[in-house]
C-alpha positions as CSV (number, residue, x, y, z in Angstrom):
1,M,25.2,-39.4,-152.1
2,E,23.1,-41.6,-154.3
3,A,20.2,-44.0,-154.1
4,S,20.6,-47.8,-154.2
5,A,18.0,-49.6,-156.3
6,A,16.8,-53.0,-157.3
7,P,19.0,-54.9,-159.8
8,R,18.5,-54.5,-163.5
9,A,15.7,-56.8,-164.7
10,P,13.2,-56.9,-167.5
11,A,9.7,-55.4,-166.7
12,S,7.5,-58.2,-165.4
13,A,5.2,-59.2,-162.6
14,A,8.4,-59.5,-160.5
15,T,9.4,-55.9,-160.9
16,D,6.1,-53.9,-161.6
17,P,3.7,-52.9,-158.9
18,P,0.5,-55.0,-158.7
19,P,-3.0,-54.0,-159.8
20,G,-4.3,-51.4,-157.4
21,A,-0.9,-50.0,-156.5
22,G,-0.8,-47.5,-159.3
23,D,2.6,-45.7,-159.7
24,L,3.7,-46.8,-156.2
25,L,7.4,-47.2,-157.1
26,S,7.7,-43.6,-158.1
27,R,5.2,-41.9,-155.9
28,M,5.8,-44.1,-152.8
29,N,2.3,-43.3,-151.6
30,L,1.4,-46.5,-149.8
31,S,2.7,-47.9,-146.6
32,L,4.8,-51.0,-146.8
33,A,2.0,-52.9,-145.1
34,E,-0.5,-51.8,-147.7
35,A,1.8,-52.6,-150.6
36,V,2.7,-56.1,-149.4
37,A,-1.0,-56.8,-148.8
38,L,-1.6,-56.1,-152.5
39,Y,1.4,-58.2,-153.5
40,S,0.1,-61.1,-151.5
41,Q,-3.0,-61.3,-153.7
42,Q,-1.1,-61.9,-156.9
43,P,-0.8,-65.4,-158.5
44,L,2.6,-67.1,-158.8
45,D,4.5,-66.5,-162.0
46,F,5.7,-70.1,-161.8
47,E,6.1,-73.1,-159.5
48,P,8.7,-72.3,-156.8
49,G,12.0,-74.1,-157.5
50,T,11.5,-74.5,-161.2
51,R,13.2,-71.3,-162.4
52,W,14.7,-68.1,-161.1
53,Q,13.4,-64.6,-161.3
54,Y,14.4,-61.5,-159.4
55,S,11.4,-60.4,-157.3
56,N,10.9,-56.8,-156.1
57,P,7.7,-57.9,-154.2
58,G,9.8,-60.6,-152.5
59,I,12.2,-58.0,-151.2
60,A,9.4,-55.8,-150.1
61,T,7.8,-58.7,-148.3
62,L,11.0,-59.4,-146.4
63,G,11.0,-55.8,-145.3
64,R,7.4,-56.1,-144.0
65,I,8.4,-59.3,-142.1
66,V,11.2,-57.2,-140.4
67,E,8.5,-54.7,-139.4
68,V,6.2,-57.4,-137.9
69,V,8.9,-59.3,-136.1
70,S,10.7,-56.2,-134.7
71,G,7.7,-54.0,-134.0
72,L,9.5,-51.1,-135.8
73,P,8.9,-49.4,-139.1
74,Y,11.3,-50.7,-141.6
75,E,13.3,-47.5,-142.0
76,K,13.6,-47.2,-138.2
77,F,14.8,-50.8,-137.9
78,L,17.6,-50.0,-140.5
79,E,18.5,-46.9,-138.6
80,E,18.7,-48.5,-135.1
81,R,20.0,-52.0,-136.0
82,I,22.3,-51.4,-139.0
83,F,23.1,-47.8,-139.8
84,Q,23.9,-46.5,-136.3
85,P,26.0,-49.6,-135.1
86,L,28.0,-49.4,-138.3
87,G,28.4,-45.6,-138.2
88,M,26.5,-45.2,-141.5
89,K,25.7,-41.5,-140.8
90,D,24.7,-40.7,-144.4
91,S,22.3,-43.6,-145.0
92,F,18.5,-43.3,-144.9
93,I,15.2,-43.8,-146.8
94,F,13.4,-40.6,-146.2
95,P,15.9,-37.8,-146.6
96,P,16.4,-35.5,-143.5
97,A,16.4,-31.8,-144.4
98,D,20.2,-31.4,-143.6
99,K,21.1,-34.1,-146.2
100,T,19.1,-33.0,-149.3
101,S,21.7,-30.7,-150.7
102,R,24.1,-33.6,-151.0
103,M,21.7,-36.0,-152.9
104,A,22.8,-36.9,-156.4
105,M,20.3,-36.4,-159.2
106,V,19.5,-39.1,-161.7
107,Y,20.5,-38.7,-165.4
108,D,19.9,-40.6,-168.6
109,L,21.6,-40.5,-172.1
110,D,19.7,-38.7,-174.8
111,E,21.4,-38.8,-178.2
112,G,24.8,-39.1,-176.5
113,R,24.1,-36.3,-174.0
114,L,23.2,-36.6,-170.3
115,K,19.9,-35.1,-169.3
116,R,18.0,-35.2,-166.0
117,A,15.7,-38.2,-165.7
118,G,11.9,-37.6,-165.4
119,K,9.7,-38.0,-162.4
120,N,8.5,-41.5,-163.2
121,I,11.7,-43.3,-162.2
122,L,12.1,-45.3,-159.0
123,A,11.4,-43.0,-156.0
124,G,10.3,-40.2,-158.4
125,D,12.1,-36.9,-159.1
126,P,15.2,-36.9,-156.8
127,A,14.9,-33.1,-156.5
128,A,11.6,-33.6,-154.7
129,Y,13.5,-35.5,-151.9
130,R,10.6,-37.9,-151.4
131,K,8.5,-35.3,-149.8
132,G,5.3,-36.9,-148.4
133,A,6.5,-40.4,-149.3
134,R,5.2,-43.3,-147.1
135,Y,6.6,-46.4,-148.9
136,A,9.9,-47.6,-147.4
137,G,10.8,-49.4,-150.6
138,P,13.0,-52.2,-149.3
139,E,13.7,-53.3,-152.9
140,Y,15.2,-49.9,-153.9
141,G,14.8,-47.2,-151.3
142,I,18.1,-46.7,-149.4
143,C,20.1,-43.5,-150.1
144,T,23.7,-43.9,-149.1
145,T,27.4,-43.1,-149.8
146,A,30.3,-45.1,-151.0
147,S,32.0,-44.8,-147.5
148,D,28.8,-46.0,-145.7
149,L,28.5,-48.9,-148.1
150,L,32.1,-49.8,-147.4
151,S,31.3,-50.1,-143.7
152,F,28.4,-52.4,-144.5
153,Y,30.4,-54.6,-146.9
154,Q,33.3,-54.7,-144.4
155,M,30.9,-56.1,-141.8
156,M,29.9,-58.8,-144.4
157,L,33.5,-59.6,-145.2
158,N,34.2,-59.9,-141.5
159,G,31.5,-62.5,-141.1
160,G,28.9,-60.2,-139.6
161,A,31.0,-58.0,-137.2
162,Y,32.5,-54.6,-137.5
163,N,34.5,-52.4,-135.1
164,G,33.7,-54.8,-132.2
165,K,30.0,-54.9,-132.9
166,R,28.3,-58.1,-134.2
167,L,25.2,-57.5,-136.4
168,L,24.9,-61.0,-137.9
169,S,26.1,-64.4,-136.9
170,R,28.9,-65.9,-139.0
171,A,26.6,-68.8,-139.8
172,G,24.0,-66.4,-141.1
173,V,26.4,-64.6,-143.4
174,E,27.6,-68.0,-144.8
175,V,24.0,-69.0,-145.6
176,M,23.2,-65.7,-147.2
177,T,26.3,-65.7,-149.4
178,T,26.3,-69.4,-150.4
179,L,24.8,-70.4,-153.7
180,Q,21.1,-71.3,-153.1
181,T,19.9,-71.6,-156.7
182,G,21.6,-74.9,-157.4
183,T,21.6,-75.9,-161.0
184,I,18.8,-73.5,-162.1
185,D,20.1,-71.6,-165.1
186,P,19.9,-68.7,-165.7
187,A,19.9,-67.6,-162.1
188,G,21.2,-64.0,-162.0
189,H,21.8,-61.1,-164.3
190,S,25.2,-62.2,-165.6
191,P,26.6,-65.4,-166.9
192,G,28.4,-67.6,-164.4
193,K,26.5,-66.2,-161.4
194,G,23.7,-67.5,-159.2
195,Y,22.0,-66.3,-156.1
196,G,22.3,-66.8,-152.4
197,L,19.8,-65.1,-150.1
198,T,19.5,-61.7,-151.8
199,W,23.2,-61.8,-152.8
200,T,24.4,-62.7,-156.3
201,V,27.2,-65.2,-156.1
202,V,30.0,-66.0,-158.7
203,K,29.5,-69.8,-159.2
204,D,31.7,-71.0,-162.1
205,P,34.6,-70.0,-164.4
206,M,32.3,-67.9,-166.7
207,G,31.6,-65.7,-163.7
208,I,35.3,-64.9,-163.1
209,L,35.5,-63.1,-166.5
210,Q,34.4,-60.0,-164.6
211,Y,37.6,-60.2,-162.6
212,Q,36.0,-61.7,-159.5
213,S,37.0,-64.9,-157.7
214,L,34.7,-67.9,-157.3
215,G,32.4,-67.2,-154.3
216,T,32.4,-63.4,-154.7
217,F,29.1,-62.0,-153.7
218,G,27.4,-58.6,-154.2
219,H,24.5,-56.7,-155.6
220,G,23.8,-54.2,-158.4
221,G,21.3,-51.4,-158.8
222,A,18.8,-50.1,-161.4
223,F,20.7,-46.8,-161.6
224,G,24.0,-48.6,-162.3
225,T,25.4,-49.1,-158.9
226,E,27.6,-52.1,-158.2
227,G,29.0,-53.5,-155.0
228,W,30.9,-56.7,-154.3
229,I,32.9,-58.6,-151.7
230,D,35.8,-60.8,-153.0
231,A,37.0,-62.7,-149.9
232,K,39.8,-64.5,-151.7
233,K,41.3,-61.2,-152.7
234,D,40.3,-59.5,-149.4
235,L,38.7,-56.9,-151.7
236,I,35.6,-54.8,-151.5
237,G,34.4,-52.9,-154.5
238,V,31.9,-50.0,-154.6
239,F,30.9,-48.3,-157.8
240,M,28.3,-45.6,-157.8
241,I,26.5,-44.0,-160.7
242,Q,23.1,-42.4,-161.1
243,R,21.8,-43.2,-164.6
244,D,18.2,-44.3,-165.2
245,S,18.0,-47.8,-166.6
246,G,21.5,-48.5,-165.4
247,G,23.3,-48.1,-168.7
248,D,25.0,-51.1,-170.3
249,G,27.4,-51.9,-167.4
250,E,30.5,-50.8,-169.4
251,E,31.5,-48.3,-166.7
252,A,31.1,-50.8,-163.9
253,N,33.0,-53.5,-165.8
254,A,35.8,-51.1,-166.5
255,F,36.0,-50.2,-162.8
256,K,36.1,-54.0,-161.9
257,A,39.0,-54.5,-164.3
258,M,40.9,-51.5,-162.8
259,A,40.3,-52.7,-159.2
260,A,41.5,-56.2,-160.1
261,A,44.6,-54.8,-161.9
262,A,45.5,-52.7,-158.8
263,I,46.0,-55.8,-156.6
264,V,49.6,-56.7,-156.1
265,E,50.0,-60.4,-155.1
């Protein structure tokens, strides 16, 4: 069981907590409402539509909108409206006591050897199991398993439905997974990719060098996780690793190559 996290991105106003939030992303000591109120006071990095930048505060703000519209805490909304309908029994933000023994620790490379990451990483020391945390962290906070992610991705591949239950409209899924960044370049963390609505999308031949068809959509994590849905191949990929800073992507790229090579036309 591991934590998902925000995609790899250079430190900037788009990834760091705002003034007044302190070490929010590791201590998780503010409520989502309090954090988004601080985010809202920060100036724009650039005029909207002129360039692309991944925005952790933007994802956090989306989570707060979910709270306001639904009347539920963000983590409760996920539980009731996504996790339970999809049978994602091992997915949560604040770990229940009966799940902590299964949580994967986070490691980093030190002179070629793995060592436990420190307490200043996203969500803090994993061995503290987020005790006392208040921040739901929509941009990085979900802990889950490969099998649970498979259920979520299968729902997306199916156009919003899974096991007879519809979570999203087919039109909504199409809008989310259609390129929305137009000709802005770069617009993503890899060549040949752009962004839909929170999903990265393979948009041109350069993008298929990672063995993914045009239109493939997915998301990556700061600890090296990768997930993608390739509808043309009817393929779902889930790669999970717990390395602080995400490594260099070599492991995920090797996994993508093996997954693609395993397909028999």
